[in-house]
Each structure stands twice: as C-alpha cells, then as structure tokens.
Backbone as CSV, one residue per row, in Angstrom:
resi,resn,N_x,N_y,N_z,CA_x,CA_y,CA_z,C_x,C_y,C_z
1,MET,6.511,18.911,6.330,5.663,17.852,5.844,4.790,17.383,6.998
2,GLN,3.530,17.217,6.725,2.622,16.728,7.746,1.817,15.582,7.164
3,VAL,1.783,14.494,7.882,0.964,13.359,7.490,-0.464,13.684,7.913
4,SER,-1.418,13.426,7.050,-2.804,13.786,7.335,-3.434,12.820,8.334
5,THR,-4.640,13.148,8.752,-5.368,12.278,9.677,-5.778,10.973,9.014
6,LYS,-5.713,10.890,7.689,-6.047,9.636,7.011,-5.161,8.495,7.510
7,PHE,-3.911,8.809,7.806,-2.971,7.784,8.276,-3.420,7.202,9.615
8,THR,-3.710,8.057,10.583,-4.106,7.546,11.902,-5.494,6.922,11.864
9,ILE,-6.367,7.442,11.022,-7.682,6.822,10.866,-7.523,5.411,10.299
10,ALA,-6.650,5.255,9.328,-6.431,3.939,8.721,-5.858,2.943,9.737
11,ILE,-4.909,3.385,10.554,-4.354,2.508,11.602,-5.466,2.131,12.583
12,HIS,-6.259,3.105,13.015,-7.376,2.868,13.925,-8.337,1.852,13.305
13,LEU,-8.668,2.063,12.057,-9.580,1.184,11.344,-9.071,-0.255,11.339
14,LEU,-7.818,-0.455,10.966,-7.252,-1.803,10.901,-7.222,-2.469,12.271
15,ALA,-6.826,-1.721,13.291,-6.790,-2.281,14.651,-8.199,-2.647,15.120
16,ALA,-9.174,-1.794,14.806,-10.557,-2.060,15.221,-11.130,-3.276,14.509
17,VAL,-10.810,-3.443,13.248,-11.293,-4.623,12.519,-10.829,-5.886,13.238
18,LYS,-9.561,-5.937,13.582,-9.024,-7.125,14.260,-9.599,-7.259,15.670
19,PHE,-9.678,-6.168,16.400,-10.146,-6.192,17.784,-11.589,-6.707,17.885
20,PHE,-12.433,-6.289,16.957,-13.860,-6.599,17.045,-14.324,-7.721,16.114
21,GLU,-13.438,-8.286,15.317,-13.866,-9.199,14.251,-14.662,-10.407,14.737
22,LYS,-14.390,-10.892,15.923,-15.083,-12.087,16.420,-16.455,-11.764,17.009
23,ASP,-16.665,-10.528,17.408,-17.885,-10.180,18.132,-18.886,-9.341,17.341
24,TYR,-18.442,-8.684,16.289,-19.315,-7.755,15.569,-19.109,-7.880,14.063
25,LYS,-20.153,-7.540,13.330,-20.011,-7.336,11.891,-19.371,-5.964,11.721
26,ILE,-18.251,-5.919,11.061,-17.513,-4.663,10.931,-17.978,-3.945,9.664
27,THR,-18.555,-2.785,9.857,-19.037,-1.956,8.746,-18.397,-0.571,8.846
28,SER,-18.575,0.213,7.809,-18.038,1.579,7.848,-18.728,2.392,8.936
29,ALA,-20.015,2.169,9.143,-20.723,2.897,10.206,-20.196,2.500,11.578
30,PHE,-19.950,1.209,11.776,-19.394,0.724,13.037,-18.030,1.368,13.280
31,LEU,-17.180,1.352,12.261,-15.845,1.932,12.389,-15.905,3.436,12.599
32,ALA,-16.806,4.108,11.899,-16.933,5.561,12.049,-17.295,5.924,13.483
33,SER,-18.121,5.088,14.138,-18.477,5.378,15.530,-17.269,5.205,16.444
34,SER,-16.406,4.250,16.151,-15.186,4.054,16.948,-14.184,5.184,16.700
35,ILE,-14.055,5.565,15.442,-13.081,6.576,15.043,-13.551,7.980,15.411
36,GLY,-14.869,8.170,15.468,-15.406,9.509,15.713,-15.342,10.350,14.462
37,SER,-15.649,9.716,13.338,-15.541,10.384,12.052,-16.789,10.104,11.230
38,ASN,-16.916,10.815,10.144,-18.013,10.625,9.217,-17.815,9.304,8.471
39,PRO,-18.862,8.484,8.305,-18.731,7.227,7.578,-18.218,7.393,6.144
40,VAL,-18.487,8.521,5.518,-17.993,8.751,4.156,-16.464,8.826,4.152
41,ILE,-15.893,9.498,5.130,-14.434,9.572,5.246,-13.869,8.178,5.462
42,VAL,-14.500,7.416,6.338,-14.053,6.050,6.612,-14.137,5.207,5.342
43,ARG,-15.228,5.322,4.601,-15.376,4.540,3.359,-14.300,4.910,2.339
44,ASN,-13.971,6.188,2.234,-12.916,6.595,1.301,-11.568,5.996,1.687
45,ILE,-11.274,5.961,2.962,-10.023,5.354,3.424,-10.071,3.848,3.213
46,MET,-11.231,3.252,3.422,-11.388,1.819,3.178,-11.097,1.480,1.717
47,ILE,-11.521,2.336,0.803,-11.239,2.112,-0.618,-9.738,2.082,-0.846
48,ASN,-9.016,3.033,-0.235,-7.549,3.054,-0.365,-6.929,1.780,0.190
49,LEU,-7.394,1.358,1.364,-6.851,0.154,1.994,-7.181,-1.095,1.180
50,GLN,-8.357,-1.122,0.599,-8.730,-2.256,-0.242,-7.883,-2.269,-1.512
51,ASP,-7.711,-1.123,-2.131,-6.884,-1.034,-3.338,-5.448,-1.482,-3.064
52,ALA,-4.985,-1.268,-1.843,-3.628,-1.668,-1.457,-3.556,-3.139,-1.033
53,GLY,-4.698,-3.822,-1.017,-4.714,-5.233,-0.656,-4.629,-5.498,0.833
54,LEU,-4.994,-4.515,1.646,-4.908,-4.680,3.099,-6.220,-5.160,3.710
55,ILE,-7.346,-4.786,3.111,-8.644,-5.236,3.590,-9.480,-5.704,2.414
56,LYS,-10.523,-6.455,2.755,-11.520,-6.864,1.772,-12.863,-6.371,2.283
57,VAL,-13.631,-5.766,1.418,-14.945,-5.236,1.786,-15.988,-6.003,0.996
58,LYS,-16.905,-6.622,1.719,-18.016,-7.336,1.083,-19.296,-6.587,1.413
59,ARG,-20.001,-6.193,0.404,-21.263,-5.477,0.601,-22.289,-6.385,1.255
60,GLY,-23.295,-5.756,1.817,-24.370,-6.521,2.458,-23.899,-7.141,3.757
61,PRO,-24.169,-8.430,3.938,-23.869,-9.059,5.221,-22.388,-9.387,5.431
62,GLY,-21.547,-9.121,4.443,-20.148,-9.537,4.529,-19.291,-8.758,5.502
63,GLY,-19.334,-7.454,5.420,-18.502,-6.632,6.282,-17.072,-6.520,5.793
64,ILE,-16.185,-6.117,6.690,-14.791,-5.847,6.364,-13.909,-6.898,7.026
65,THR,-12.955,-7.421,6.276,-11.993,-8.373,6.821,-10.583,-7.950,6.415
66,LEU,-9.630,-8.392,7.190,-8.225,-8.131,6.889,-7.728,-9.144,5.865
67,CYS,-6.876,-8.706,4.966,-6.276,-9.601,3.978,-4.945,-10.166,4.453
68,ARG,-4.349,-9.510,5.435,-3.064,-9.949,5.980,-3.112,-9.816,7.490
69,SER,-2.244,-10.534,8.135,-2.080,-10.412,9.575,-1.579,-9.002,9.896
70,LEU,-1.986,-8.473,11.048,-1.498,-7.145,11.440,0.014,-7.135,11.644
71,ASP,0.606,-8.283,11.934,2.070,-8.378,12.015,2.720,-8.119,10.662
72,ASP,1.955,-8.344,9.604,2.468,-8.175,8.248,2.034,-6.863,7.607
73,ILE,1.364,-6.008,8.369,0.966,-4.703,7.852,1.784,-3.648,8.583
74,THR,2.692,-3.031,7.846,3.558,-2.020,8.446,2.932,-0.637,8.315
75,PHE,3.460,0.277,9.098,3.038,1.669,8.969,3.311,2.170,7.547
76,LEU,4.386,1.673,6.932,4.698,2.077,5.563,3.607,1.607,4.608
77,ASP,3.103,0.389,4.794,2.003,-0.094,3.959,0.810,0.846,4.051
78,VAL,0.490,1.248,5.273,-0.661,2.128,5.498,-0.391,3.511,4.904
79,TYR,0.787,4.041,5.154,1.161,5.353,4.616,1.039,5.368,3.093
80,GLU,1.591,4.362,2.463,1.547,4.312,1.004,0.124,4.124,0.486
81,ALA,-0.710,3.453,1.253,-2.097,3.239,0.835,-2.924,4.519,0.901
82,VAL,-2.710,5.334,1.919,-3.625,6.467,2.132,-3.013,7.848,1.920
83,GLU,-1.716,7.955,1.884,-1.096,9.288,1.838,-0.452,9.666,0.512
84,THR,-0.082,8.727,-0.300,0.730,9.087,-1.467,-0.076,9.404,-2.715
85,ASN,-1.375,9.088,-2.729,-2.222,9.366,-3.895,-1.589,8.865,-5.196
86,GLY,-1.001,7.685,-5.150,-0.395,7.112,-6.342,0.993,7.639,-6.644
87,LYS,1.421,8.664,-5.929,2.769,9.197,-6.110,3.615,8.654,-4.972
88,ASN,4.814,8.311,-5.277,5.660,7.736,-4.243,6.667,8.758,-3.738
89,GLU,6.208,9.991,-3.602,7.108,11.035,-3.140,6.573,11.661,-1.858
90,MET,7.453,11.830,-0.917,7.068,12.470,0.337,7.103,13.986,0.192
91,PHE,8.119,14.470,-0.483,8.290,15.899,-0.664,7.968,16.248,-2.109
92,HIS,7.179,17.272,-2.274,6.863,17.750,-3.614,7.572,19.087,-3.810
93,PHE,8.446,19.115,-4.779,9.242,20.315,-5.032,8.404,21.356,-5.756
94,HIS,8.610,22.631,-5.411,7.925,23.704,-6.134,8.337,23.641,-7.606
95,GLU,7.405,24.002,-8.443,7.494,23.690,-9.864,8.518,24.483,-10.673
96,ASN,8.640,25.759,-10.420,9.393,26.599,-11.353,10.439,27.483,-10.686
97,PRO,11.470,26.897,-10.069,12.518,27.782,-9.554,13.198,28.506,-10.734
98,SER,13.534,29.724,-10.510,14.079,30.553,-11.591,15.481,30.092,-11.992
99,PRO,15.672,29.778,-13.274,17.014,29.411,-13.737,17.970,30.600,-13.810
100,GLN,17.421,31.815,-13.720,18.271,33.011,-13.726,18.796,33.348,-12.329
101,CYS,18.191,32.804,-11.317,18.590,33.087,-9.940,19.615,32.049,-9.482
102,PRO,20.695,32.459,-8.826,21.688,31.486,-8.377,21.114,30.480,-7.377
103,VAL,20.153,30.905,-6.564,19.506,29.961,-5.638,18.550,29.067,-6.423
104,GLY,17.717,29.690,-7.264,16.730,28.932,-8.033,17.352,27.873,-8.916
105,LYS,18.439,28.209,-9.605,19.018,27.239,-10.534,19.798,26.133,-9.824
106,ASN,20.103,26.328,-8.541,20.866,25.314,-7.804,20.092,24.647,-6.668
107,ILE,18.837,25.018,-6.493,18.091,24.501,-5.348,17.913,22.983,-5.412
108,HIS,17.687,22.444,-6.600,17.558,20.985,-6.707,18.867,20.298,-6.322
109,ARG,19.968,20.824,-6.794,21.269,20.251,-6.456,21.494,20.274,-4.943
110,ALA,21.036,21.337,-4.315,21.244,21.500,-2.875,20.302,20.635,-2.035
111,LEU,19.084,20.432,-2.513,18.070,19.757,-1.688,17.754,18.321,-2.074
112,ASP,17.846,17.964,-3.333,17.365,16.662,-3.775,17.954,15.502,-2.976
113,GLY,19.259,15.505,-2.774,19.900,14.412,-2.037,19.447,14.353,-0.588
114,GLN,19.352,15.510,0.045,18.915,15.543,1.441,17.467,15.080,1.584
115,LEU,16.610,15.527,0.674,15.207,15.123,0.733,15.055,13.634,0.465
116,ALA,15.830,13.110,-0.455,15.785,11.669,-0.723,16.221,10.881,0.504
117,GLU,17.240,11.370,1.199,17.714,10.706,2.416,16.660,10.756,3.524
118,LEU,16.048,11.913,3.710,14.981,12.041,4.709,13.806,11.126,4.382
119,ASP,13.441,11.084,3.118,12.356,10.218,2.680,12.677,8.760,2.997
120,GLN,13.884,8.341,2.685,14.274,6.947,2.934,14.309,6.636,4.423
121,ASP,14.829,7.543,5.232,14.852,7.337,6.688,13.436,7.201,7.235
122,PHE,12.535,8.054,6.783,11.146,8.009,7.223,10.506,6.685,6.829
123,ARG,10.711,6.278,5.583,10.141,5.012,5.106,10.715,3.820,5.875
124,ASN,11.999,3.845,6.153,12.609,2.755,6.925,12.007,2.676,8.323
125,ASP,11.790,3.824,8.947,11.185,3.849,10.275,9.753,3.316,10.216
126,LEU,8.983,3.766,9.237,7.610,3.276,9.086,7.580,1.771,8.827
127,ALA,8.520,1.286,8.028,8.564,-0.139,7.693,8.900,-1.006,8.907
128,GLY,9.512,-0.413,9.921,9.882,-1.153,11.116,8.799,-1.202,12.185
129,ARG,7.641,-0.657,11.891,6.536,-0.632,12.863,5.319,-1.300,12.239
130,THR,4.611,-2.095,13.050,3.439,-2.791,12.523,2.165,-2.350,13.239
131,VAL,1.058,-2.603,12.594,-0.235,-2.290,13.189,-0.490,-3.223,14.379
132,GLN,0.099,-4.416,14.366,-0.052,-5.327,15.501,0.503,-4.703,16.778
133,GLU,1.569,-3.935,16.683,2.123,-3.253,17.856,1.103,-2.296,18.458
134,VAL,0.356,-1.627,17.609,-0.691,-0.708,18.069,-1.786,-1.504,18.778
135,LEU,-2.221,-2.588,18.154,-3.273,-3.409,18.752,-2.814,-3.996,20.082
136,ASN,-1.550,-4.375,20.183,-1.029,-4.915,21.452,-1.172,-3.897,22.580
137,VAL,-0.850,-2.647,22.319,-0.983,-1.597,23.333,-2.450,-1.425,23.717
138,ILE,-3.335,-1.437,22.730,-4.767,-1.299,22.992,-5.265,-2.457,23.849
139,GLN,-4.880,-3.670,23.498,-5.330,-4.845,24.250,-4.783,-4.829,25.677
140,ASN,-3.537,-4.428,25.848,-2.961,-4.333,27.195,-3.683,-3.277,28.026
141,ALA,-3.971,-2.148,27.429,-4.694,-1.092,28.138,-6.095,-1.567,28.515
142,GLN,-6.736,-2.288,27.631,-8.074,-2.814,27.897,-8.034,-3.822,29.052
143,SER,-7.008,-4.667,29.073,-6.859,-5.640,30.163,-6.616,-4.951,31.496
144,GLU,-5.774,-3.917,31.479,-5.501,-3.168,32.714,-6.764,-2.497,33.233
145,THR,-7.560,-1.931,32.342,-8.814,-1.283,32.735,-9.768,-2.305,33.334
146,ALA,-9.853,-3.474,32.710,-10.758,-4.525,33.205,-10.319,-5.008,34.584
147,GLU,-9.016,-5.136,34.801,-8.498,-5.585,36.098,-8.804,-4.561,37.197
148,LYS,-8.705,-3.280,36.875,-8.967,-2.229,37.857,-10.442,-2.188,38.243
149,GLN,-11.304,-2.615,37.335,-12.742,-2.584,37.609,-13.192,-3.776,38.448
150,MET,-12.328,-4.743,38.608,-12.712,-5.941,39.381,-12.585,-5.715,40.851
C-alpha cells in the first residue's frame, strides 16, 4: 500500500495556510508555488479538504482559511479527506478469488483479520499526529535559519 502525494501536498497546504495567513492572501496559485505543483492539482486537493470541513475557500478576494486549529487536524483527518475517495478502506481486496481453489476460497479468512488490524494500527498512528506538529518543525527550522543569517 502506498499513500499518494495528495497526502503530503494536503499537509503542506494546511501548514502553508497557517504559516502565511497573516501576511498573504492564500490562493491556489500561491500554494502551488510553495508546493511546486500545478494549481489544478492543488485546487482538487482543496476541494477534498473543503468537503472534509478542514478549510474554507472564498472566491475572489477571500482566499483560503482554516476551519479548525492545526492542533485539531490530525494526519488521519487529512488521509481520510484526500486518500479514501469516499471509501473507508485502506486495502482493497481482489475481486474474484476462485472458490474452487483451496487458497482462493480461504484467502479472505486468512487475510481479513490481519488487514483490519493493520488498517486500525495505521489509523491510530495517523490519529496521534497533528498538522501543528509539522508546522512547529517548519517554524523552528525557519527560526534557526534566521539566527544563522544574523
């Protein structure tokens, strides 16, 4: 299983909104320049984040704002917003294992419990991490860089 770049782009986006909110109007073009991505990709991820209630997007002069504190936005919130496509499953089982094959007819029995456990462990780990932790590292790194330049 591989989490797509949508997840890290979404975390980057949320951290950038908070980091720059006082100094800049936050737009998809602004975020795309920070992320190094196409604004269309950023806008599609923004739609997911908005649908999940994590950001608010106002057209025209409004820009993008956070709906919750970054302390209240977990990695799980972001993952579920951009990675699950409305499905709440991490692992997608192949559709038609053969009922005539001893492996095929028993594969669900053998794997379902383990996959459910892995899924729950992953979700628990994601739920224990917040986007604020990411922003804290960014802000500390920025402060260290500024101090070295003095």
